[in-house]
N, C-alpha and C positions, 0 to 999 in steps of 0.2 A: 486378544492382542498381546498380552503380557507374556504368553508362552514363547513368542518368537523373539523376545527382547533379552538383553542381558539385564543384570540385576541393578545396574547404575542408571537411574533416569537422566535424560539429557534434554535440553530446551527443544531439540528437534524431534523428540519422540512423542507420538500421539499416544496418550494414556487411553485406557478403556472408557473412562468418562468422556475424554475428548472425542473418541470415536462415536460414542452414543450421541453427543451434541451434534457433530457433523451429520450422522445419519438421520437425525430429527428433522433435517431440513427437507428430506424427500417424503414422498408419499407412502413409502413402505420401509420404514427405519429397520425393521427386523431383517428384511431381505438384504439390505445394505450391510448390515452387521454380519449376517451369515456369509455373505460373499467375501467380506474381509477376513473372516475367520478361515475360510478355505484358501483365499489367495490374498495375504496381507500385503503383498508387493505390488498390487495392481491399482492404479488410479481409478477414480470413479467420477462421473459427472453428476453434480447436484444442483438443484434449483436454488436461486437466490430470492430474497424478498421476505422469508418468513423467519428463519433463524439468523440470517445474516445477509448483508449486501457485500460486495466485493469491489474494491477500487484497484484497478490494474494500471500500473505506471511502468514506463520504461525501467529496465533493471537499475541503471546507475542513478536515475532521479529517484526511483523508489527506495533505493539504499540511503540516499541523502534524506528522504522523508523519514525513513525508519531511524536513522541517527538522530534526527531532531526530536522524534517522539521519545526516544530513550534518554538522550542526553540532557534536554531542556524541558521536556514535557512529561505527561503521565504515563508513558509506555505505550505499548501497542496490544492489540488483541492478536489472534493467530496471524501469521504471515507465512506465505509460501512463494516459491520461485517456480515459474512455469514457462518454458520456451522463451527465455529472455525478457520476462516481464515479472514484475513484483506484484503479488496479490495481497492487498491489505484487507483483512476481514473487518467489516465495519457494522455498525448498528443498522438494523433494517430501516429504510427510508433515506439513507445517506446517498444512494445512487441518484435519487430524484433531486435532492437538495443541493449537493456539492457543486455541480456544474453552474447552477444560477448563482451561488455564493461567489464562485470564482469570477464569473462575468460581472457581478455587481461590484466586486473589488477591483475589476479591470485586470485581473490575472488570468482569465480564461482565454480560450481559443478565439472567442468572438469579441475580445476586448477592443477598445477604441484605438484608433490609429496613434493617438498621442498618449495612450495608456501603456501598460506594461506587457503588451501582447507578446507571446512567445517565451516569456520568462518561465511559465509553467507549461510543460509539454502537455498535449492532449491526454487527459486521464480517461480511461474507459471505465465507466461506472455501470455495474451489473446489479440490477434490482429485480422487482417483480417482473416475471416473464422471461428472465434470463437464466442462463445456466453456466456453471464453471466446472472445469476439470480440477478435481482436488487430488493432491498427491497421495500416493499410497501411505498408509499408516505405519508400515514397517520398514521404511527407508526406500530410497529411490532405486528402481531397477536399473540395470546398466543402460546408459544413453537415453534415459527417459527425458531429460531436461526438466524434471520436476522434483522438488523437495521442500520439506518444511524447514523454515528458518526459526520460526516460533510457533511450535505446534500446539494444538488445543489440548488442554490437560484437565479440563473441568467441564461439568455439564452446563454451566453458566458462565462462560468467559466474559470478561469485560470487553466491550467493543467500542471503539471510538466513533463519535458521531461526525456529522459534516463539518461543524465548527472546528473540531480538533484537527481533522484532516486538512481543512483550509489553512489553519495556522501552520501545520507542518509542511504543506506545499509551498506557502509563501516563504517560510524560513528556508527551505531547501533551495528555492529559486534565488533568494537574496545571497545565500552562501555561494551559489554557483556563479552568479553575475554580480560583479561589483559595480554599483551605480555611483557615479560621481555627481556631487551636487553643483559642481562647477562646470560652466559651458567649456567647450573645447577652445583652445587658444586661437586667436585670429593671427594667421601667418603673415598677413599684410600690415598688421599694426605696428606702429613706431614704438620703440622701447626707450625710455628715458631713465637715466641713472639719477634717481633722486637722492642718493647718498651723498652727492657732491653739492648739494644745496647749501647756501650760506644763510 
């Protein structure tokens, strides 16, 4: 991988250790690495559930989550953009646990009528049995719609778990929708000027 890069590393550059970690998710890591050596600009499909899970969010909401993770939280693991969605790489098991945490906190798609339904858009959680298209390690080919925002740079990257991503999603939703604790004004109510009391 390093032969196709300039000498200055960047947060969106996949290192050789990062490529080895990504490839470890598949059944044949050496084949994946050999394919990337031949064509480093080509994305590849990898299975989720063993090395990582992926939480896919709409691009704008995903960016808000990423901002919360970096501004107020512990940071993120690898993050990619693919066809208008943000792919947040997470600890294995996150895909199974995060939807139930969102529902339990009433932020999920199946939240109660009186809850906060709709504040967090539906997040696609990819875990065991799912695959994701991973951006090319050497930068995006023209018009691919995929790129790394935070590229893997180590063989054991830190990956957020379901609780951290729940926290980021709730914070992002709160930032996007200002919730008032006061009920809306009653338009038919009489207004009295109490400043003129004696």
